[in-house]
Legacy VTK file of the C-alpha trace (Angstrom):
# vtk DataFile Version 3.0
C-alpha trace
ASCII
DATASET POLYDATA
POINTS 199 float
189.849 108.511 -23.958
193.357 109.381 -25.061
193.393 113.141 -25.270
194.673 115.987 -23.160
197.421 114.589 -20.934
197.434 111.143 -22.486
200.163 108.813 -21.195
202.708 106.971 -23.269
202.074 103.592 -24.831
204.408 101.991 -22.290
202.490 103.531 -19.402
199.173 102.470 -20.900
200.314 98.874 -20.780
200.863 99.198 -17.046
197.934 101.239 -15.919
195.707 102.327 -18.802
195.117 105.826 -20.147
194.249 108.908 -18.183
191.458 111.326 -19.003
191.238 115.084 -18.963
188.446 117.556 -19.603
187.726 119.678 -22.622
185.914 118.222 -25.613
185.741 119.512 -29.166
184.160 122.898 -29.680
180.452 122.840 -28.925
180.579 119.329 -27.527
180.277 118.569 -23.820
183.352 117.880 -21.694
184.560 114.356 -21.056
182.225 112.470 -18.762
182.231 109.249 -16.867
182.981 106.048 -18.736
180.083 104.270 -20.395
179.914 100.897 -22.068
179.351 100.948 -25.817
179.709 97.237 -26.586
180.436 93.954 -24.898
184.151 94.552 -25.365
184.014 98.243 -24.473
185.779 97.692 -21.170
188.993 97.658 -23.198
190.621 101.077 -22.968
191.940 102.956 -26.004
195.433 102.431 -24.619
194.979 98.658 -24.600
193.492 98.755 -28.093
196.454 100.851 -29.280
198.780 98.154 -27.984
196.711 95.514 -29.791
197.164 97.470 -33.018
200.923 97.724 -32.471
201.154 94.029 -31.600
199.320 93.198 -34.832
202.000 95.190 -36.704
199.404 97.478 -38.265
201.159 100.571 -36.902
204.440 101.082 -35.084
204.787 102.324 -31.516
206.593 105.491 -32.586
203.651 106.484 -34.789
201.235 105.881 -31.916
203.372 108.089 -29.661
203.223 110.817 -32.286
199.443 110.549 -32.511
199.166 110.722 -28.723
201.305 113.877 -28.735
199.093 115.481 -31.387
195.957 114.463 -29.488
197.373 116.073 -26.352
198.219 119.300 -28.159
194.871 119.561 -29.948
192.616 118.350 -27.140
191.441 115.483 -29.316
191.126 111.749 -28.820
193.691 109.300 -30.130
191.214 107.772 -32.567
190.189 111.159 -33.984
193.846 111.797 -34.746
194.321 108.312 -36.146
191.246 108.534 -38.385
192.400 111.841 -39.817
195.956 110.711 -40.615
196.184 109.957 -44.314
199.656 108.461 -43.975
198.442 105.367 -42.126
198.692 102.462 -44.542
196.525 99.840 -42.859
193.599 102.013 -41.726
190.896 99.547 -42.784
192.686 96.663 -41.084
193.089 98.748 -37.917
189.370 99.467 -37.779
188.507 95.840 -38.427
190.703 94.859 -35.500
189.119 97.502 -33.252
185.654 96.282 -34.239
186.650 92.741 -33.347
188.233 93.700 -30.029
185.281 95.858 -28.953
182.734 93.393 -30.337
180.765 96.054 -32.177
179.618 95.907 -35.828
181.805 97.365 -38.566
180.353 99.277 -41.523
182.791 98.937 -44.406
180.579 99.959 -47.325
179.539 103.540 -48.053
176.235 102.624 -49.700
175.344 100.392 -46.760
175.979 103.329 -44.436
173.911 105.711 -46.564
171.017 103.260 -46.744
170.781 103.314 -42.955
171.702 106.964 -42.328
168.849 108.974 -40.871
167.910 112.212 -42.573
169.598 115.429 -41.494
166.414 116.648 -39.790
167.160 114.256 -36.932
170.777 115.360 -36.564
171.847 118.255 -38.841
175.017 117.839 -40.886
177.015 120.502 -39.015
176.376 118.814 -35.688
176.887 115.314 -37.076
180.243 116.409 -38.493
181.335 118.032 -35.243
180.303 115.029 -33.178
181.683 112.537 -35.667
178.523 110.438 -35.687
175.801 109.436 -38.131
172.521 108.267 -36.649
171.241 105.038 -38.145
167.803 103.682 -38.910
166.721 100.495 -37.200
166.557 101.810 -33.686
163.863 100.987 -31.180
162.395 102.669 -28.152
165.224 101.033 -26.227
168.270 101.627 -28.424
169.920 104.355 -30.502
172.104 102.939 -33.299
174.792 105.215 -34.695
177.980 105.048 -36.747
181.220 106.590 -35.522
184.944 106.662 -36.190
185.738 106.981 -32.470
183.980 104.581 -30.099
186.030 105.909 -27.162
184.770 109.513 -27.165
182.879 109.433 -23.878
181.670 113.021 -24.131
179.892 112.289 -27.406
178.461 109.041 -26.077
177.150 110.863 -23.004
175.692 113.656 -25.166
173.841 111.182 -27.383
172.551 109.245 -24.404
171.352 112.418 -22.681
169.863 114.009 -25.828
167.930 110.966 -27.033
167.323 109.222 -23.708
168.253 105.785 -24.998
171.045 103.263 -24.513
173.534 103.439 -27.370
174.185 100.819 -30.034
177.405 101.926 -31.777
178.692 100.786 -35.150
182.266 101.445 -36.172
182.716 102.940 -39.647
185.837 103.050 -41.775
187.037 106.694 -41.725
187.195 107.185 -45.500
183.676 106.043 -46.213
182.372 107.755 -43.066
183.555 111.182 -44.244
182.296 110.488 -47.771
178.883 109.652 -46.334
178.929 112.866 -44.289
179.514 114.855 -47.473
176.575 113.119 -49.134
174.405 113.979 -46.142
175.574 117.590 -46.418
174.535 117.655 -50.076
171.118 116.245 -49.178
170.642 118.954 -46.582
171.731 121.738 -48.940
169.356 120.476 -51.636
166.459 120.322 -49.180
167.284 123.789 -47.839
167.230 125.081 -51.414
163.853 123.487 -52.045
165.249 120.385 -53.688
166.092 122.261 -56.885
169.403 121.508 -58.595
170.781 124.038 -61.070
173.120 122.632 -63.707
175.306 125.146 -65.499
LINES 1 200
199 0 1 2 3 4 5 6 7 8 9 10 11 12 13 14 15 16 17 18 19 20 21 22 23 24 25 26 27 28 29 30 31 32 33 34 35 36 37 38 39 40 41 42 43 44 45 46 47 48 49 50 51 52 53 54 55 56 57 58 59 60 61 62 63 64 65 66 67 68 69 70 71 72 73 74 75 76 77 78 79 80 81 82 83 84 85 86 87 88 89 90 91 92 93 94 95 96 97 98 99 100 101 102 103 104 105 106 107 108 109 110 111 112 113 114 115 116 117 118 119 120 121 122 123 124 125 126 127 128 129 130 131 132 133 134 135 136 137 138 139 140 141 142 143 144 145 146 147 148 149 150 151 152 153 154 155 156 157 158 159 160 161 162 163 164 165 166 167 168 169 170 171 172 173 174 175 176 177 178 179 180 181 182 183 184 185 186 187 188 189 190 191 192 193 194 195 196 197 198
């Protein structure tokens, strides 16, 4: 993952990104790499170069995101997903989905139809992890939606907590956060006994 002491884009082209410890608050530290899709052997540094080569973002912007990720202890894709100034966000995520060979969810209603209820993974934890668990799993797989397929600490936490191999789906950041808010509302309504008061 590109966080902590992440190298420059130029260095990534030569040797790939480095990794450091220290995950987001409450989440486990960065663990060993784990495959999340048939194309998951591609590092975030290589994917970043693919995005630059496709002219969806310029190298200077990527360097700035890497710097922010280093300062905040975040991953490159967490910083990218949260940057409202990026013009071609949807196209970037479509390219990442293609390169990693994992499904892309690009419709909020489609995500909500598959989102598991908050009792499985409460909103606060889902928001911190940046994942939404999805229906359609089996005894052998755990499907989930994420904005950052490279966050190894989260992948390891899910694998350890649920004891299943992961089946990730990439979600467009805008609709992902909108879906999280809808899940939060569901949880608040259930916690209040399902009663809505309209003033």
